[in-house]
C-alpha positions in Angstrom: 83.6 -51.1 -75.2 82.4 -47.7 -76.2 78.9 -46.4 -76.1 77.2 -45.6 -79.5 73.9 -43.9 -79.7 71.9 -40.7 -79.9 69.3 -38.7 -78.0 65.9 -37.7 -79.4 64.0 -34.6 -78.2 60.6 -33.0 -78.7 59.6 -29.5 -77.6 56.1 -28.5 -76.6 55.5 -27.4 -80.2 56.2 -30.9 -81.5 59.6 -30.2 -83.1 61.9 -33.2 -83.3 65.7 -33.0 -83.1 68.3 -35.6 -82.6 71.9 -35.3 -81.3 74.8 -37.7 -80.8 74.6 -38.8 -77.2 78.1 -37.7 -76.5 77.4 -34.1 -77.6 74.5 -33.6 -75.1 75.9 -35.2 -72.0 76.8 -32.0 -70.2 75.4 -29.3 -72.4 71.8 -28.3 -71.4 71.7 -25.6 -74.1 71.8 -28.3 -76.8 68.7 -29.7 -75.2 66.7 -26.7 -76.4 64.8 -26.8 -79.7 66.9 -25.5 -82.6 63.7 -24.3 -84.3 61.9 -22.4 -81.6 64.4 -22.5 -78.7 61.9 -24.0 -76.3 63.0 -26.6 -73.7 62.5 -30.2 -74.5 59.5 -31.9 -72.9 60.1 -35.4 -74.1 63.3 -37.3 -74.7 64.7 -40.7 -75.2 68.1 -42.3 -75.4 68.7 -44.7 -78.3 71.5 -47.1 -77.5 73.1 -48.4 -80.7 76.1 -50.1 -79.1 74.9 -53.6 -79.9 72.3 -53.0 -82.6 70.0 -50.4 -84.1 68.4 -49.4 -80.8 64.6 -49.1 -80.6 63.4 -45.6 -81.2 59.8 -44.7 -80.5 57.6 -44.5 -83.6 56.5 -40.9 -83.4 53.2 -39.8 -85.0 52.9 -36.7 -87.1 50.3 -34.2 -86.0 48.2 -34.1 -89.3 46.6 -30.8 -88.4 49.9 -28.9 -87.8 52.3 -30.5 -90.1 53.0 -28.4 -93.2 52.9 -30.2 -96.5 53.6 -28.7 -100.0 50.4 -28.4 -102.0 52.3 -29.3 -105.3 54.5 -32.2 -104.4 53.1 -33.4 -101.0 56.6 -33.1 -99.4 56.6 -32.5 -95.7 57.9 -28.9 -95.2 57.7 -28.9 -91.4 57.0 -32.0 -89.4 55.1 -31.5 -86.1 54.8 -34.6 -83.9 52.3 -35.5 -81.2 54.0 -35.8 -77.8 53.9 -39.4 -76.7 51.7 -40.2 -73.7 54.8 -41.3 -71.7 56.2 -37.8 -71.6 58.3 -37.8 -68.4 58.8 -34.1 -68.0 
């Protein structure tokens, strides 16, 4: 049986990025934020081998998230770092 899943990362600025688990296994450079190039400070592995996995419900930082004044679309999502940050 093969493994299916993805990794989720947050940097200290609250930027979220997700990568297929197989693409990050041995490449630490991919574990840097693609927006600001900072190292990840929180991560989790989502195992979808036998279901949808159980990703953490992240909370937007309402003071830092940028929203369009005209259409209320989120232009840049900034998330609060979960309390269980293990780094």
